[in-house]
N, C-alpha and C positions, 0 to 999 in steps of 0.2 A: 500269820506267816507261816510257811512251811518251815522245815528245819533246814540249815545252811547248806545242804545237799541237793536241794530242789531248786526249781525256779520259782519265782514269785506267785504267790496266789493275788490274782488281780481283782478283790473283792471289795477294794477301797474305793478311793477318790475316782471320779471318771471324768476327766476334762477331756474327752476324746474330740471334741470339736476343735481344740486349740492344741492337739498334741499328736504325736506321731503314733504312740502306742498309749495303752492304759497308764494314767497318772494315779499313784500311789498318795497315800498322806504323808505329809513331810515329816521327818524327824524333828523331836522336840531339841531345844537348846543346842543348836549347831552353830558354834563360832567359829570353827575351824575344819577347812575343808583341804583334801589332798586330792589331786586330779593327775593319775599317770597316764602320759601320752607321750611316748618315745617316737622315734622315727625322724623323718625329713620334715623340711618347710610344709609339704602338703598336708601331712598327718596332725600339724599344728593348726592348720586352717581348717580341716575337718572338725576338731574339737572346739573351735571357738563359740559357735553358736550354743554348744552345750553348756560351757563355761559360762557364758552371758545368762542362759536360762537359770543356772545354779545361783548366780549372784541376784537375780530378780527375786527367786525364792527365798534366799537367805541373804538379804542386804545387808546385814551387820558382820557377815562371815568374812574372814580373811582367806581368800584362795590361793594355795600353793600349787604351781604347776610342777610336776616331777617330770622333767624333759630333758632336753638336749642343748647344748652350747648354743646352737644356732636359734633356738628359741629364745633364750636369754639374751641374745645379741638383738634380736628384732623387738623383744617386749619391755625390757627393762627399762624402767623410766618413763614408759608411755603410757597414758590414761588408758584405762580399762577395767576388766572383771579382774584380772590376775594381780595379786599382791606381790607374789615373788616368785622366782623359778630356783628350784635346786635340781643341780644337774644329776641324773642318774649315773650309779657306777656302771661299768662293765659288767654284765650278767647275761647269761643265756635266755635268749628269747625276749630280753627287753631291751638291752643295748649290746648287741652283738658286734664282733669284729676285732675284739682282743680277748685274750686268756683273761678269765676273772681273777680277779685279785681279791681273795677273801678277806684280807685286811681293810680294803678299801669298802666292800661290801657291809663289813660290820659295823665300821665307822659311820658309814651311810645312815645304817638302821639305829646305831646306838645315838646319833643326833636328832632322829625324828620319832622314835619309838613312843607311842601315848602321846604325841602332840596334836593328834586330829580327833575330831567328833565324827568325821564323815570322810570315807577314803572312795574314791570313784576310779573304776578300771575302765578306761576307754582305749585299751592297747591289746588288740586282738582278741582271740578266743579264750584267754586265761589258761592254757595249759602252763605257761609258764609265769603269766603276769598276775593270776589270782594267789597263787602262793607268795609273791614278791609283795602284793599289796596287803596280805594278811600280816606279814610281819612288822607292819606299821603299828600295829594294836590299836586301830581307830574302834571307836564305840559302834560305827555302822559302817557297812561296805555294800558297795553295789557294783554290777558290771555286767559283763558278757561271760558266756561259758559254753564251752563245747561239751559234748557227753562224757568227755574222760577228763575234763578239768575238775580242780578243787571248787567247791560251791562257795559262794559268799552269802551275806545275809539276805539279799534280793538279787536276783539274777534275770536275764533274759537270753534265750539260746543264740548263740552265735550261728548265724546261717551266712556264708561267704558273700552270696550275691545279694547284698544290700547297701544302698547308698550309704557313705560313710558318715555323713552329716546326719541323716536320719537315725542309723545305728546310734550315734551318740545322743541324740535326743532322745531316743527311745530308753535309753540307759538312765540317764538323769531324770525322765519321768519317774523312776522308781524311788526319788526321793522328793517326789511332788513338785519338780520343775517342770513348767510348760514353756514352749518356744519364745523367744523373743525375736530371734532372727532366724532364716531358714538358709543363710549363708554367712561366710564369715565377714566381719567389718573392722577395717583397721583405719585409725585416724592418724595423719602425717604430721611429723613435726615441721614447724617452721623452717628449721634449718634443712630438712630434707627436701622441701620444694624449693627453698633457695638453691641448693646444690644441684638439684635437677635443672633448673633454668640455666645454672653456669655450664652444664655439661651438654647441653643441647642449644639448637638455634631458636629462632622466633616462630618457625613454622611448625606446620602439623608433623608429629613424630608418629611411627610405627615401629613397634618393638616386636622382636622376634627372639624365641629361645628355643634352641634345638635339642636341649638335652632331655634325657630322661634315666632313671636309675636303670631300668631293663633296657637295653638296646633294641630289642624287639619293637618297644614303643616309639621309636626315632623316626621321623618322616626323613626322607633323604635329603642331604644338603643342597642338591641341585634343585629340589622343589622348594624350598626355602629361598635359595637365590631368585628363582624365577619371581616368587612373590615380592622378594626385595627389589627386583629391576622394575616391577610393574607399579610397586609404590611409588619409588624413585622418580620414575617418568611422569606421576601425576602429582610432582612437586612435594613429595614426603621426603623428611629425615628419617633413613632406616638405620635404627641402632640395634645390634645383635647382642643380647644379654645373657648371662650366666655364671656360674663360679669358675673356678680354675679349670675344672675337669671338662668345661665345656668350651674353652678357649681354641684348642686345635679345629674343633668343627666351626666355630665361629669364624675364624679366620678363613676356613676353607669356604664358607657361603661368601665372605666380603671378597675372596679372591674370583670365585665364579662370577659373581656379579661384576666386578671391575673388569674382567676380561671380555665379557659382553659389551659393558658399556663404561669407559673408563672416567666419565664425568658423573656417574650415578652418585648420589649421595648416601653411600653405607659404608658403615663402620662398625667396628666391634668395642664393646666395652666389658666382653666377658672377662672375668677374673679381676676386674678392677674396681669392682662396687662393694662396699659393704651392704648388708641386709636391708639397712635404712635408706641407703642411696638408691639400691634397685627399687625399693617401694615408692621412692620420688619419682624415678624415672619412669615407673609404671603409671603412676597417676599423672605424670605429664603426657604420656602417648594417649594418642587417639585412639588407637587400637592395639592390641597386641595379639600375635599369634604364636602359639606354643604346642609342645606335645603335652602328654598327660603328666605333669610334673608340677612341682611346687610353685615356681614363679606364675604359671598360669593362674591358680588358685591365690596367689598374692594378689595379681592385676584384679581378680575379680573381687577381692576384698577391699581394695582402695577404691573401687567404682568404675574401673576402666572396661570398656567392652572388650570382649575375648573371642578369639575363634580357636577351638581346640581340636588337634588332629589325635584320633583315639583308635585304639582296637575296641571292638564291639562290646567284649567284656568289661573292660574298663570305664565304658560309658556308663554302665549300670551303677558302680561303685564310685564313680568320681566325676562324672559328667556334670556340667552346669545344667541347673534346672530350668532357668528360664532361656526365652528366645528372642525376646525384644534386644537385649544387650549382649548376649552370648549365642554363639553358634558352635556346633559340634559336626565334624566331618569325620566319619569313621570307615572302617573296614570290616567286612563280614567273614574275616578268616578265622576258620576253626581248626585248621589243620596246619601244622609246620611246612612252609614252603619248600622245604628240602627233605625231610624225612617221612612226611605225611602223618605223624603223630598227632592225635587229638590234643589241641591246646587248650580246651575248654576245662581240663582238670584244674581245681582250684586249690588254694591254701599252700600254706608252709610246708604241708607234708607231701604236696603233689608231685610226683616225677617229670622232671624237666628235661626235654632233649638236649644236646650240647650246641644246638645252632642258633645263632643270634640274628639271623636274616630278619628284616623289618616285616612286621605284620601291618604296617599301614602304607607301604609303597604305592599302592594302587590309589592313595586319596590324590585328586588331581588339582594341581597348583590353580587353573583358571576357577574352580568351583570356589577354592579358597579365598582366591583375591576377589571373586565377585562378592563374596560377604565383607572382605576388608572395605571396599569401597562403601558398601552399603552401611555398615557400622560407623564408618568413619563420618558419613553423613548424620547419622544418628548422635554421634558423639559431639559434632560441631553444635546440632541443636541443644542437646540437653545441658553440655557442658561449656559451651561457647569456645570450642576451639577449632 
């Protein structure tokens, strides 16, 4: 290995036929692993195949996810590779959104420092997350690194345009882990399946999710309403899902659909479901249509066919990889539709104009619904729905 301020020397184990990048020799005597992955639901989904690979490589190790409250709400008590979840403190670039509380940060590290044999950074390019990870005092550290970030024991370069699942898998290859899955997988609890059955009727369900953190990634409500009307006319029950921030848009979609056809079986569950209940509804659905956001990735994880509406740049980083069960509709927008600034600039440090106009408004509902109909037939065939 080179020193901690360089990328890894890839002269070790080479399971390249089974991996995304070079696979180095596993570390010895690893019993406790920390994985740093903040962010939202989608960010957790991106990390899950890498966590599964770590568990296979180190089957006797306990894996602690350093994550968010939503991650804990979804994973705690659920069978899987993660042994426990520790909530991240507010910290610049790791868990932004509030002023840092130095006391809470120090308490976080005081409770964990020296507890891990291996610490894995799956959270961005490392400017903030690598120094954060190093404060854990783990015997070994791996992760990504931009040129201006602090080095870890083994790193790969952080290049923005890379699929997030593959990026994470390439990182854990530095610790000897080869892929088990190429997409996230989540097992449902019996009570989640039962609750989904209580919340829906006996016929086929089509789920819509209109939310996205960046408003430029949101498909217009009128387009979702058109898909909802077509699905309802074909005998489906349409449910619009999301968190409380998505509820106003969900209600708008329902209103538009019912104005066009008051008998349409379209309603909103946005803001009314726990994450486990959302997973159950998505599992119950024959097809899910959504923007590039966490619920689409969650639907994929429970095995439901999905149709994603994407801006072209986000397809590279977050689009579904297969096309038998998942379809992607995307726009080729490269400049802001209002001020014409180049929107292909990437990363957290890129300049962003002030406009929030949709990048995906040109995606046509007819084309999306054609895939809804086709994937619904596929779902009926494969899943008996």
